[in-house]
MARDRENTI-940095 format. One line per 5 residues: number of its first residue (from 1); their letters; for each residue x, y, z of N, C-alpha, C. Coordinates in nm, 3 decimals, always signed. Example, Ala and Ser with C-alpha at 12.3 -4.5 7.8 and 13.67 -1.06 7.14 Angstrom:
2
1 = as = +1.319:-0.569:+0.780:+1.230:-0.450:+0.780:+1.320:-0.330:+0.780  +1.285:-0.225:+0.708:+1.367:-0.106:+0.714:+1.290:+0.003:+0.787
END
This chain:
277
1 = xxxxx = +5.675:+9.457:+13.066:+5.788:+9.401:+13.139:+5.738:+9.340:+13.270  +5.775:+9.212:+13.292:+5.725:+9.142:+13.409:+5.840:+9.076:+13.485  +5.819:+9.058:+13.615:+5.909:+8.982:+13.700:+5.826:+8.874:+13.768  +5.850:+8.749:+13.730:+5.769:+8.636:+13.780:+5.620:+8.662:+13.759  +5.586:+8.720:+13.644:+5.447:+8.749:+13.611:+5.392:+8.877:+13.668
6 = xxxxx = +5.473:+8.952:+13.743:+5.429:+9.076:+13.806:+5.467:+9.194:+13.718  +5.371:+9.280:+13.688:+5.395:+9.394:+13.600:+5.484:+9.497:+13.669  +5.582:+9.548:+13.594:+5.675:+9.647:+13.647:+5.646:+9.787:+13.595  +5.532:+9.808:+13.532:+5.497:+9.940:+13.482:+5.480:+10.038:+13.597  +5.508:+10.165:+13.569:+5.506:+10.269:+13.671:+5.412:+10.381:+13.627
11 = xxxxx = +5.332:+10.436:+13.719:+5.241:+10.545:+13.682:+5.312:+10.670:+13.634  +5.438:+10.689:+13.672:+5.509:+10.812:+13.635:+5.562:+10.807:+13.491  +5.635:+10.701:+13.459:+5.702:+10.697:+13.329:+5.733:+10.554:+13.288  +5.742:+10.530:+13.158:+5.766:+10.396:+13.108:+5.907:+10.344:+13.133  +6.007:+10.434:+13.139:+6.144:+10.383:+13.148:+6.179:+10.330:+13.288
16 = xxxxx = +6.089:+10.345:+13.386:+6.110:+10.283:+13.517:+6.084:+10.132:+13.513  +6.028:+10.081:+13.403:+6.004:+9.937:+13.392:+6.133:+9.856:+13.403  +6.245:+9.915:+13.365:+6.371:+9.842:+13.368:+6.442:+9.852:+13.503  +6.377:+9.912:+13.602:+6.432:+9.911:+13.738:+6.400:+9.777:+13.803  +6.460:+9.671:+13.751:+6.431:+9.536:+13.796:+6.510:+9.509:+13.924
21 = xxxxx = +6.444:+9.489:+14.038:+6.515:+9.478:+14.166:+6.567:+9.338:+14.194  +6.637:+9.279:+14.099:+6.688:+9.143:+14.113:+6.832:+9.138:+14.063  +6.926:+9.092:+14.145:+7.062:+9.071:+14.094:+7.062:+8.968:+13.982  +7.151:+8.984:+13.887:+7.156:+8.896:+13.771:+7.177:+8.751:+13.810  +7.245:+8.726:+13.920:+7.275:+8.589:+13.961:+7.149:+8.511:+13.995
26 = xxxxx = +7.039:+8.579:+14.027:+6.916:+8.512:+14.063:+6.822:+8.486:+13.946  +6.857:+8.535:+13.828:+6.771:+8.518:+13.711:+6.792:+8.377:+13.655  +6.683:+8.301:+13.646:+6.688:+8.165:+13.591:+6.671:+8.165:+13.440  +6.576:+8.243:+13.389:+6.551:+8.249:+13.245:+6.467:+8.372:+13.215  +6.458:+8.406:+13.087:+6.376:+8.518:+13.041:+6.283:+8.466:+12.933
31 = xxxxx = +6.153:+8.482:+12.953:+6.053:+8.437:+12.856:+6.006:+8.557:+12.774  +5.998:+8.538:+12.643:+5.957:+8.644:+12.552:+5.830:+8.601:+12.480  +5.724:+8.678:+12.494:+5.599:+8.654:+12.423:+5.591:+8.754:+12.308  +5.590:+8.704:+12.187:+5.580:+8.791:+12.070:+5.435:+8.799:+12.025  +5.395:+8.920:+11.989:+5.259:+8.940:+11.944:+5.169:+8.989:+12.057
36 = xxxxx = +5.045:+9.026:+12.025:+4.954:+9.083:+12.125:+4.931:+8.989:+12.242  +4.947:+9.040:+12.362:+4.921:+8.963:+12.482:+4.831:+9.038:+12.577  +4.751:+9.131:+12.523:+4.674:+9.221:+12.608:+4.566:+9.148:+12.687  +4.513:+9.037:+12.634:+4.407:+8.967:+12.707:+4.462:+8.906:+12.836  +4.590:+8.865:+12.836:+4.647:+8.802:+12.954:+4.719:+8.902:+13.042
41 = xxxxx = +4.801:+8.990:+12.981:+4.889:+9.077:+13.058:+4.839:+9.220:+13.069  +4.723:+9.252:+13.013:+4.670:+9.387:+13.029:+4.680:+9.468:+12.901  +4.624:+9.589:+12.906:+4.608:+9.671:+12.787:+4.740:+9.722:+12.732  +4.849:+9.720:+12.811:+4.976:+9.773:+12.763:+5.057:+9.671:+12.682  +5.018:+9.544:+12.688:+5.096:+9.440:+12.618:+5.046:+9.421:+12.475
46 = xxxxx = +5.035:+9.531:+12.401:+4.982:+9.523:+12.265:+5.083:+9.467:+12.166  +5.214:+9.468:+12.200:+5.316:+9.417:+12.109:+5.387:+9.294:+12.164  +5.354:+9.253:+12.286:+5.419:+9.137:+12.346:+5.456:+9.165:+12.491  +5.530:+9.072:+12.550:+5.570:+9.086:+12.690:+5.701:+9.013:+12.714  +5.779:+9.061:+12.810:+5.905:+8.999:+12.852:+5.892:+8.968:+13.001
51 = xxxxx = +5.910:+8.840:+13.037:+5.893:+8.796:+13.174:+6.025:+8.742:+13.227  +6.083:+8.809:+13.327:+6.206:+8.764:+13.392:+6.168:+8.666:+13.503  +6.225:+8.546:+13.498:+6.189:+8.439:+13.591:+6.306:+8.410:+13.684  +6.278:+8.405:+13.813:+6.377:+8.363:+13.912:+6.345:+8.220:+13.956  +6.442:+8.153:+14.017:+6.425:+8.012:+14.052:+6.453:+7.992:+14.201
56 = xxxxx = +6.371:+7.907:+14.263:+6.395:+7.862:+14.400:+6.471:+7.730:+14.394  +6.573:+7.716:+14.477:+6.661:+7.600:+14.470:+6.629:+7.500:+14.581  +6.646:+7.372:+14.548:+6.625:+7.265:+14.645:+6.751:+7.235:+14.726  +6.865:+7.285:+14.682:+6.991:+7.255:+14.749:+7.050:+7.381:+14.811  +7.126:+7.362:+14.919:+7.194:+7.473:+14.982:+7.314:+7.515:+14.899
61 = xxxxx = +7.334:+7.647:+14.890:+7.454:+7.696:+14.824:+7.484:+7.837:+14.872  +7.607:+7.876:+14.854:+7.654:+8.010:+14.888:+7.748:+8.057:+14.779  +7.721:+8.175:+14.724:+7.801:+8.225:+14.613:+7.839:+8.370:+14.640  +7.967:+8.400:+14.624:+8.018:+8.536:+14.641:+8.103:+8.571:+14.520  +8.072:+8.681:+14.457:+8.143:+8.724:+14.336:+8.183:+8.871:+14.349
66 = xxxxx = +8.294:+8.905:+14.290:+8.339:+9.044:+14.285:+8.409:+9.072:+14.154  +8.414:+9.197:+14.116:+8.481:+9.234:+13.992:+8.529:+9.378:+14.001  +8.617:+9.416:+13.912:+8.666:+9.553:+13.902:+8.711:+9.577:+13.759  +8.708:+9.705:+13.717:+8.745:+9.738:+13.580:+8.781:+9.884:+13.566  +8.789:+9.927:+13.442:+8.824:+10.066:+13.412:+8.719:+10.163:+13.464
71 = xxxxx = +8.760:+10.291:+13.471:+8.673:+10.402:+13.511:+8.617:+10.382:+13.652  +8.695:+10.318:+13.738:+8.652:+10.297:+13.876:+8.539:+10.198:+13.892  +8.515:+10.115:+13.792:+8.406:+10.019:+13.798:+8.438:+9.906:+13.896  +8.343:+9.874:+13.982:+8.361:+9.764:+14.076:+8.224:+9.717:+14.125  +8.222:+9.596:+14.175:+8.097:+9.543:+14.224:+8.117:+9.414:+14.300
76 = xxxxx = +8.018:+9.382:+14.380:+8.020:+9.259:+14.457:+7.876:+9.210:+14.470  +7.857:+9.079:+14.467:+7.724:+9.025:+14.490:+7.732:+8.896:+14.569  +7.630:+8.877:+14.650:+7.619:+8.761:+14.736:+7.486:+8.694:+14.707  +7.486:+8.563:+14.696:+7.363:+8.488:+14.675:+7.369:+8.359:+14.755  +7.259:+8.324:+14.820:+7.255:+8.204:+14.899:+7.119:+8.139:+14.896
81 = xxxxx = +7.117:+8.007:+14.914:+6.995:+7.930:+14.920:+6.998:+7.846:+15.047  +6.889:+7.851:+15.125:+6.883:+7.776:+15.249:+6.746:+7.712:+15.263  +6.722:+7.600:+15.193:+6.594:+7.530:+15.208:+6.581:+7.468:+15.347  +6.458:+7.471:+15.399:+6.429:+7.414:+15.531:+6.308:+7.322:+15.516  +6.334:+7.195:+15.495:+6.227:+7.101:+15.469:+6.163:+7.131:+15.334
86 = xxxxx = +6.032:+7.150:+15.334:+5.962:+7.182:+15.210:+5.974:+7.330:+15.172  +6.017:+7.410:+15.269:+6.027:+7.554:+15.242:+6.161:+7.585:+15.178  +6.156:+7.650:+15.061:+6.277:+7.691:+14.990:+6.287:+7.843:+14.994  +6.410:+7.893:+15.005:+6.428:+8.037:+15.015:+6.563:+8.078:+14.958  +6.564:+8.193:+14.894:+6.685:+8.252:+14.836:+6.702:+8.394:+14.889
91 = xxxxx = +6.826:+8.432:+14.910:+6.860:+8.570:+14.948:+6.976:+8.616:+14.862  +6.966:+8.736:+14.809:+7.073:+8.791:+14.725:+7.092:+8.939:+14.756  +7.218:+8.981:+14.760:+7.256:+9.120:+14.777:+7.357:+9.155:+14.671  +7.349:+9.274:+14.617:+7.448:+9.316:+14.517:+7.471:+9.467:+14.526  +7.593:+9.507:+14.489:+7.630:+9.648:+14.486:+7.724:+9.670:+14.368
96 = xxxxx = +7.695:+9.770:+14.287:+7.779:+9.805:+14.171:+7.794:+9.956:+14.167  +7.914:+10.003:+14.131:+7.930:+10.147:+14.107:+8.043:+10.171:+14.008  +8.044:+10.293:+13.956:+8.144:+10.331:+13.857:+8.158:+10.482:+13.858  +8.279:+10.530:+13.826:+8.301:+10.674:+13.811:+8.249:+10.727:+13.678  +8.218:+10.636:+13.586:+8.167:+10.677:+13.456:+8.278:+10.700:+13.356
101 = xxxxx = +8.245:+10.684:+13.228:+8.344:+10.698:+13.121:+8.360:+10.841:+13.074  +8.272:+10.932:+13.119:+8.283:+11.072:+13.083:+8.235:+11.157:+13.201  +8.244:+11.287:+13.185:+8.205:+11.379:+13.292:+8.061:+11.354:+13.335  +8.040:+11.350:+13.467:+7.907:+11.336:+13.525:+7.832:+11.214:+13.471  +7.896:+11.099:+13.477:+7.831:+10.974:+13.436:+7.851:+10.863:+13.539
106 = xxxxx = +7.882:+10.900:+13.664:+7.899:+10.801:+13.770:+7.764:+10.740:+13.807  +7.767:+10.620:+13.864:+7.643:+10.553:+13.904:+7.668:+10.456:+14.018  +7.563:+10.433:+14.097:+7.564:+10.335:+14.205:+7.432:+10.259:+14.201  +7.441:+10.127:+14.211:+7.321:+10.042:+14.208:+7.332:+9.939:+14.321  +7.230:+9.936:+14.407:+7.223:+9.836:+14.514:+7.093:+9.759:+14.502
111 = xxxxx = +7.099:+9.627:+14.524:+6.981:+9.541:+14.517:+6.975:+9.450:+14.639  +6.855:+9.431:+14.691:+6.828:+9.332:+14.794:+6.708:+9.249:+14.746  +6.723:+9.116:+14.747:+6.619:+9.030:+14.692:+6.601:+8.907:+14.780  +6.477:+8.884:+14.822:+6.445:+8.763:+14.900:+6.324:+8.696:+14.838  +6.329:+8.565:+14.830:+6.219:+8.489:+14.774:+6.205:+8.359:+14.850
116 = xxxxx = +6.081:+8.320:+14.880:+6.056:+8.196:+14.949:+5.930:+8.130:+14.896  +5.924:+7.999:+14.909:+5.807:+7.928:+14.862:+5.799:+7.788:+14.920  +5.678:+7.732:+14.919:+5.655:+7.598:+14.971:+5.551:+7.528:+14.885  +5.575:+7.399:+14.859:+5.478:+7.316:+14.789:+5.385:+7.255:+14.894  +5.259:+7.299:+14.894:+5.163:+7.249:+14.992:+5.137:+7.101:+14.968
121 = xxxxx = +5.120:+7.064:+14.841:+5.108:+6.925:+14.799:+5.153:+6.917:+14.654  +5.124:+6.807:+14.587:+5.170:+6.791:+14.449:+5.101:+6.886:+14.352  +4.989:+6.945:+14.394:+4.910:+7.027:+14.302:+4.903:+7.175:+14.342  +4.954:+7.210:+14.459:+4.936:+7.346:+14.510:+5.065:+7.399:+14.569  +5.093:+7.526:+14.544:+5.216:+7.588:+14.595:+5.192:+7.736:+14.620
126 = xxxxx = +5.267:+7.791:+14.716:+5.263:+7.934:+14.744:+5.405:+7.989:+14.733  +5.415:+8.117:+14.700:+5.545:+8.180:+14.677:+5.537:+8.327:+14.714  +5.639:+8.375:+14.782:+5.644:+8.515:+14.821:+5.776:+8.578:+14.780  +5.774:+8.709:+14.759:+5.893:+8.778:+14.712:+5.897:+8.918:+14.773  +6.018:+8.963:+14.811:+6.039:+9.098:+14.861:+6.170:+9.148:+14.802
131 = xxxxx = +6.166:+9.263:+14.737:+6.285:+9.315:+14.668:+6.293:+9.466:+14.682  +6.418:+9.515:+14.679:+6.443:+9.660:+14.689:+6.565:+9.694:+14.604  +6.556:+9.804:+14.532:+6.670:+9.853:+14.454:+6.686:+10.002:+14.474  +6.811:+10.047:+14.482:+6.847:+10.189:+14.494:+6.942:+10.220:+14.380  +6.902:+10.310:+14.292:+6.981:+10.345:+14.174:+7.002:+10.495:+14.170
136 = xxxxx = +7.125:+10.536:+14.190:+7.162:+10.678:+14.188:+7.265:+10.698:+14.078  +7.239:+10.793:+13.990:+7.329:+10.808:+13.876:+7.335:+10.952:+13.828  +7.451:+10.989:+13.778:+7.469:+11.117:+13.710:+7.425:+11.100:+13.565  +7.352:+11.196:+13.514:+7.286:+11.180:+13.384:+7.332:+11.288:+13.287  +7.459:+11.284:+13.252:+7.516:+11.382:+13.159:+7.447:+11.373:+13.023
141 = xxxxx = +7.366:+11.475:+12.990:+7.302:+11.481:+12.859:+7.193:+11.380:+12.835  +7.151:+11.305:+12.937:+7.052:+11.199:+12.915:+6.916:+11.256:+12.877  +6.872:+11.357:+12.949:+6.742:+11.416:+12.920:+6.754:+11.543:+12.834  +6.868:+11.611:+12.844:+6.890:+11.732:+12.765:+7.040:+11.756:+12.754  +7.088:+11.775:+12.633:+7.231:+11.801:+12.612:+7.271:+11.940:+12.660
146 = xxxxx = +7.175:+12.026:+12.690:+7.206:+12.162:+12.735:+7.247:+12.168:+12.881  +7.223:+12.060:+12.955:+7.253:+12.058:+13.098:+7.334:+11.933:+13.131  +7.467:+11.944:+13.134:+7.551:+11.826:+13.158:+7.557:+11.781:+13.304  +7.498:+11.857:+13.395:+7.509:+11.824:+13.538:+7.382:+11.760:+13.594  +7.304:+11.692:+13.512:+7.182:+11.629:+13.559:+7.214:+11.513:+13.652
151 = xxxxx = +7.118:+11.485:+13.741:+7.137:+11.381:+13.843:+7.001:+11.323:+13.880  +6.999:+11.194:+13.913:+6.872:+11.128:+13.947:+6.897:+11.017:+14.048  +6.799:+10.997:+14.135:+6.807:+10.892:+14.236:+6.671:+10.824:+14.246  +6.669:+10.691:+14.231:+6.544:+10.614:+14.226:+6.551:+10.500:+14.326  +6.443:+10.480:+14.402:+6.432:+10.369:+14.495:+6.301:+10.295:+14.468
156 = xxxxx = +6.310:+10.164:+14.450:+6.193:+10.084:+14.417:+6.181:+9.967:+14.515  +6.061:+9.948:+14.568:+6.031:+9.835:+14.655:+5.920:+9.752:+14.591  +5.936:+9.620:+14.593:+5.838:+9.531:+14.531:+5.812:+9.414:+14.624  +5.685:+9.386:+14.650:+5.647:+9.272:+14.734:+5.532:+9.198:+14.667  +5.532:+9.065:+14.677:+5.427:+8.987:+14.611:+5.401:+8.857:+14.687
161 = xxxxx = +5.281:+8.804:+14.665:+5.242:+8.674:+14.720:+5.159:+8.603:+14.615  +5.195:+8.477:+14.584:+5.133:+8.403:+14.474:+5.092:+8.264:+14.520  +4.976:+8.219:+14.473:+4.930:+8.082:+14.495:+4.900:+8.017:+14.361  +4.946:+7.894:+14.343:+4.925:+7.822:+14.218:+4.857:+7.689:+14.246  +4.750:+7.659:+14.171:+4.680:+7.532:+14.177:+4.687:+7.469:+14.039
166 = xxxxx = +4.745:+7.349:+14.030:+4.767:+7.284:+13.901:+4.714:+7.141:+13.906  +4.594:+7.120:+13.846:+4.532:+6.989:+13.837:+4.546:+6.937:+13.695  +4.500:+6.817:+13.670:+4.519:+6.756:+13.539:+4.453:+6.835:+13.426  +4.336:+6.892:+13.453:+4.264:+6.966:+13.348:+4.230:+7.108:+13.389  +4.282:+7.153:+13.504:+4.247:+7.285:+13.553:+4.371:+7.350:+13.615
171 = xxxxx = +4.394:+7.477:+13.580:+4.507:+7.553:+13.632:+4.458:+7.689:+13.678  +4.504:+7.732:+13.797:+4.465:+7.863:+13.849:+4.584:+7.926:+13.921  +4.615:+8.050:+13.885:+4.721:+8.126:+13.948:+4.661:+8.256:+14.002  +4.675:+8.278:+14.132:+4.627:+8.402:+14.193:+4.747:+8.472:+14.258  +4.748:+8.604:+14.251:+4.859:+8.679:+14.308:+4.813:+8.817:+14.353
176 = xxxxx = +4.884:+8.868:+14.451:+4.870:+9.007:+14.492:+5.009:+9.066:+14.502  +5.023:+9.191:+14.465:+5.155:+9.254:+14.472:+5.143:+9.404:+14.496  +5.253:+9.459:+14.548:+5.262:+9.601:+14.582:+5.396:+9.653:+14.532  +5.393:+9.770:+14.467:+5.515:+9.832:+14.415:+5.517:+9.979:+14.456  +5.630:+10.022:+14.513:+5.647:+10.160:+14.558:+5.773:+10.216:+14.495
181 = xxxxx = +5.765:+10.335:+14.439:+5.880:+10.394:+14.370:+5.892:+10.542:+14.403  +6.013:+10.586:+14.435:+6.041:+10.728:+14.453:+6.148:+10.769:+14.354  +6.135:+10.889:+14.303:+6.226:+10.938:+14.199:+6.255:+11.086:+14.226  +6.382:+11.116:+14.249:+6.426:+11.255:+14.265:+6.516:+11.291:+14.146  +6.481:+11.398:+14.078:+6.557:+11.440:+13.960:+6.598:+11.586:+13.976
186 = xxxxx = +6.726:+11.614:+13.943:+6.777:+11.751:+13.947:+6.838:+11.785:+13.812  +6.801:+11.899:+13.759:+6.859:+11.944:+13.632:+7.003:+11.987:+13.652  +7.032:+12.048:+13.768:+7.170:+12.076:+13.811:+7.187:+12.011:+13.947  +7.271:+11.911:+13.955:+7.274:+11.824:+14.073:+7.304:+11.898:+14.203  +7.380:+12.006:+14.198:+7.417:+12.079:+14.319:+7.334:+12.205:+14.341
191 = xxxxx = +7.228:+12.223:+14.259:+7.142:+12.341:+14.271:+6.997:+12.295:+14.271  +6.952:+12.244:+14.384:+6.815:+12.194:+14.392:+6.711:+12.303:+14.369  +6.747:+12.427:+14.400:+6.651:+12.535:+14.382:+6.633:+12.573:+14.235  +6.726:+12.531:+14.147:+6.716:+12.567:+14.006:+6.603:+12.490:+13.939  +6.606:+12.358:+13.952:+6.498:+12.275:+13.896:+6.507:+12.136:+13.958
196 = xxxxx = +6.398:+12.095:+14.024:+6.397:+11.965:+14.089:+6.258:+11.904:+14.078  +6.254:+11.774:+14.044:+6.129:+11.698:+14.041:+6.133:+11.590:+14.147  +6.023:+11.573:+14.218:+6.009:+11.464:+14.314:+5.879:+11.390:+14.285  +5.891:+11.260:+14.263:+5.776:+11.177:+14.231:+5.771:+11.058:+14.327  +5.652:+11.022:+14.370:+5.629:+10.900:+14.447:+5.509:+10.828:+14.386
201 = xxxxx = +5.531:+10.705:+14.344:+5.424:+10.628:+14.282:+5.402:+10.498:+14.357  +5.278:+10.450:+14.355:+5.241:+10.326:+14.420:+5.146:+10.247:+14.331  +5.161:+10.115:+14.334:+5.073:+10.025:+14.261:+5.035:+9.909:+14.352  +4.906:+9.881:+14.361:+4.858:+9.764:+14.435:+4.764:+9.686:+14.344  +4.782:+9.553:+14.337:+4.704:+9.475:+14.241:+4.665:+9.339:+14.297
206 = xxxxx = +4.551:+9.289:+14.249:+4.504:+9.153:+14.272:+4.472:+9.093:+14.136  +4.520:+8.971:+14.110:+4.501:+8.909:+13.980:+4.472:+8.759:+13.996  +4.395:+8.705:+13.903:+4.370:+8.561:+13.895:+4.364:+8.523:+13.748  +4.442:+8.420:+13.709:+4.444:+8.371:+13.572:+4.439:+8.219:+13.575  +4.367:+8.161:+13.480:+4.359:+8.015:+13.478:+4.313:+7.963:+13.344
211 = xxxxx = +4.307:+7.831:+13.334:+4.255:+7.768:+13.214:+4.191:+7.634:+13.249  +4.097:+7.594:+13.166:+4.024:+7.469:+13.183:+4.028:+7.391:+13.052  +4.074:+7.265:+13.058:+4.082:+7.181:+12.940:+3.964:+7.084:+12.938  +3.904:+7.073:+12.820:+3.790:+6.983:+12.803:+3.792:+6.926:+12.662  +3.692:+6.844:+12.631:+3.682:+6.787:+12.496:+3.654:+6.893:+12.392
216 = xxxxx = +3.610:+7.011:+12.433:+3.580:+7.120:+12.341:+3.700:+7.212:+12.316  +3.810:+7.186:+12.386:+3.929:+7.270:+12.372:+3.977:+7.323:+12.507  +4.053:+7.431:+12.502:+4.107:+7.492:+12.624:+4.048:+7.631:+12.641  +3.989:+7.655:+12.757:+3.929:+7.784:+12.787:+4.015:+7.857:+12.889  +4.061:+7.976:+12.854:+4.138:+8.060:+12.945:+4.053:+8.171:+13.000
221 = xxxxx = +4.080:+8.210:+13.123:+4.000:+8.314:+13.187:+4.086:+8.389:+13.288  +4.041:+8.506:+13.324:+4.115:+8.584:+13.423:+4.041:+8.710:+13.461  +4.076:+8.760:+13.578:+4.023:+8.889:+13.624:+4.130:+8.957:+13.707  +4.123:+9.088:+13.712:+4.226:+9.164:+13.782:+4.171:+9.300:+13.825  +4.230:+9.353:+13.930:+4.202:+9.489:+13.973:+4.334:+9.552:+14.015
226 = xxxxx = +4.353:+9.676:+13.979:+4.481:+9.742:+13.999:+4.459:+9.888:+14.037  +4.524:+9.933:+14.143:+4.514:+10.071:+14.187:+4.649:+10.138:+14.173  +4.654:+10.251:+14.104:+4.779:+10.323:+14.081:+4.764:+10.466:+14.130  +4.870:+10.517:+14.193:+4.867:+10.656:+14.239:+5.003:+10.720:+14.217  +5.001:+10.851:+14.201:+5.123:+10.929:+14.179:+5.113:+11.061:+14.253
231 = xxxxx = +5.216:+11.092:+14.331:+5.228:+11.221:+14.399:+5.353:+11.288:+14.343  +5.336:+11.404:+14.278:+5.447:+11.467:+14.207:+5.435:+11.618:+14.215  +5.550:+11.685:+14.238:+5.549:+11.831:+14.237:+5.541:+11.887:+14.096  +5.561:+11.800:+13.995:+5.558:+11.844:+13.856:+5.431:+11.797:+13.785  +5.395:+11.671:+13.804:+5.280:+11.613:+13.735:+5.151:+11.619:+13.815
236 = xxxxx = +5.160:+11.661:+13.941:+5.042:+11.670:+14.025:+5.012:+11.538:+14.096  +4.901:+11.535:+14.168:+4.857:+11.415:+14.239:+4.749:+11.346:+14.156  +4.773:+11.218:+14.126:+4.681:+11.145:+14.038:+4.655:+11.006:+14.095  +4.536:+10.954:+14.061:+4.500:+10.820:+14.105:+4.412:+10.756:+13.999  +4.435:+10.628:+13.975:+4.358:+10.555:+13.874:+4.335:+10.412:+13.921
241 = xxxxx = +4.212:+10.363:+13.903:+4.177:+10.225:+13.934:+4.138:+10.155:+13.804  +4.191:+10.034:+13.786:+4.161:+9.954:+13.668:+4.106:+9.819:+13.710  +3.999:+9.775:+13.646:+3.942:+9.642:+13.669:+3.917:+9.579:+13.534  +3.959:+9.454:+13.518:+3.946:+9.388:+13.389:+3.912:+9.242:+13.402  +3.855:+9.188:+13.295:+3.821:+9.047:+13.288:+3.843:+8.999:+13.145
246 = xxxxx = +3.896:+8.879:+13.128:+3.916:+8.827:+12.993:+3.873:+8.682:+12.985  +3.837:+8.641:+12.863:+3.795:+8.504:+12.835:+3.848:+8.467:+12.697  +3.904:+8.348:+12.687:+3.963:+8.304:+12.561:+3.940:+8.155:+12.544  +3.918:+8.112:+12.419:+3.898:+7.970:+12.392:+3.986:+7.927:+12.275  +4.048:+7.810:+12.290:+4.140:+7.755:+12.191:+4.092:+7.618:+12.149
251 = xxxxx = +4.086:+7.597:+12.018:+4.051:+7.467:+11.961:+4.160:+7.427:+11.865  +4.220:+7.309:+11.885:+4.324:+7.258:+11.796:+4.261:+7.177:+11.684  +4.296:+7.212:+11.561:+4.253:+7.138:+11.443:+4.374:+7.065:+11.386  +4.401:+6.949:+11.443:+4.522:+6.877:+11.405:+4.642:+6.929:+11.482  +4.762:+6.897:+11.433:+4.885:+6.934:+11.504:+4.942:+7.068:+11.459
256 = xxxxx = +4.891:+7.126:+11.350:+4.949:+7.248:+11.296:+4.851:+7.364:+11.284  +4.724:+7.342:+11.310:+4.624:+7.446:+11.292:+4.542:+7.457:+11.421  +4.515:+7.580:+11.461:+4.427:+7.603:+11.575:+4.343:+7.727:+11.552  +4.232:+7.733:+11.621:+4.142:+7.848:+11.617:+4.134:+7.908:+11.756  +4.139:+8.041:+11.766:+4.133:+8.110:+11.893:+4.031:+8.224:+11.884
261 = xxxxx = +3.960:+8.245:+11.993:+3.869:+8.359:+12.005:+3.878:+8.410:+12.148  +3.881:+8.542:+12.163:+3.895:+8.597:+12.297:+3.832:+8.734:+12.309  +3.803:+8.771:+12.432:+3.747:+8.902:+12.461:+3.808:+8.953:+12.590  +3.832:+9.084:+12.595:+3.889:+9.147:+12.713:+3.813:+9.276:+12.741  +3.765:+9.292:+12.862:+3.690:+9.411:+12.901:+3.761:+9.476:+13.018
266 = xxxxx = +3.776:+9.608:+13.013:+3.845:+9.681:+13.119:+3.767:+9.807:+13.154  +3.761:+9.838:+13.281:+3.701:+9.961:+13.331:+3.809:+10.043:+13.399  +3.821:+10.169:+13.360:+3.922:+10.259:+13.413:+3.852:+10.373:+13.486  +3.889:+10.393:+13.609:+3.831:+10.500:+13.689:+3.941:+10.587:+13.744  +3.933:+10.718:+13.720:+4.031:+10.810:+13.774:+3.959:+10.927:+13.841
271 = xxxxx = +4.036:+11.031:+13.875:+3.979:+11.146:+13.945:+3.872:+11.217:+13.862  +3.886:+11.203:+13.730:+3.795:+11.277:+13.644:+3.670:+11.196:+13.610  +3.665:+11.065:+13.642:+3.551:+10.984:+13.607:+3.594:+10.846:+13.568  +3.515:+10.776:+13.488:+3.545:+10.640:+13.450:+3.509:+10.616:+13.306  +3.578:+10.520:+13.243:+3.548:+10.478:+13.108:+3.557:+10.326:+13.102
276 = xx = +3.487:+10.267:+13.008:+3.491:+10.122:+12.987:+3.537:+10.095:+12.844  +3.625:+9.993:+12.828:+3.678:+9.955:+12.697:+3.648:+9.808:+12.673
END
């Protein structure tokens, strides 16, 4: 799961990938890659990847929306665009909550999203993003049907900076990003002493991906380094560093047939040592 090419995976658990800190009004499109994409998106993309894309606008606009429904459901969102010369920027705020359709199923979701970018020239551009989401929800039977009073609160912060160089036969995208997530879980929401988990995870990454077109075909390449850490009263304190490099070549044989060959190498280092794949 990606947001503008940024991985949303979390060192604690896979289901935090859907904590996307972007109001729906800012989503321009969703790209779906079917099939193995591990050489480009990393070792976890063995079945494909989903990339949520946001858009920077050239025109000024202001949008305010609200809604209400059954079970105490209500929400409001604000989105605005204020370009200043070559610099384009978007700001969005949203809040949603509900009492839930059954006992202990209430939820509250808040999002703050800012994005800015500038085209340096016709071939080069930079883009930055800062986002935050707060999701607090009652989890009746979600993790265990034996405890209907479960509760969880999650806060995610995401920041990124990207540079793109696009020439006639050469393309290069470099990015750095930081993701911070806190997760508090209670088996009985009003009895913290009964059972409580607290997790704090962090991810810092540097990535570069590109391709070169020539008479011999298209050569893709990339390298990345990623540091992940987790502090948890249940899972312990863990840290892992990943470094990878990939190379791929594509040759078109007519309009309907192509040949591809690629290699991906990754080194994983954690508290216990390191391995290479």
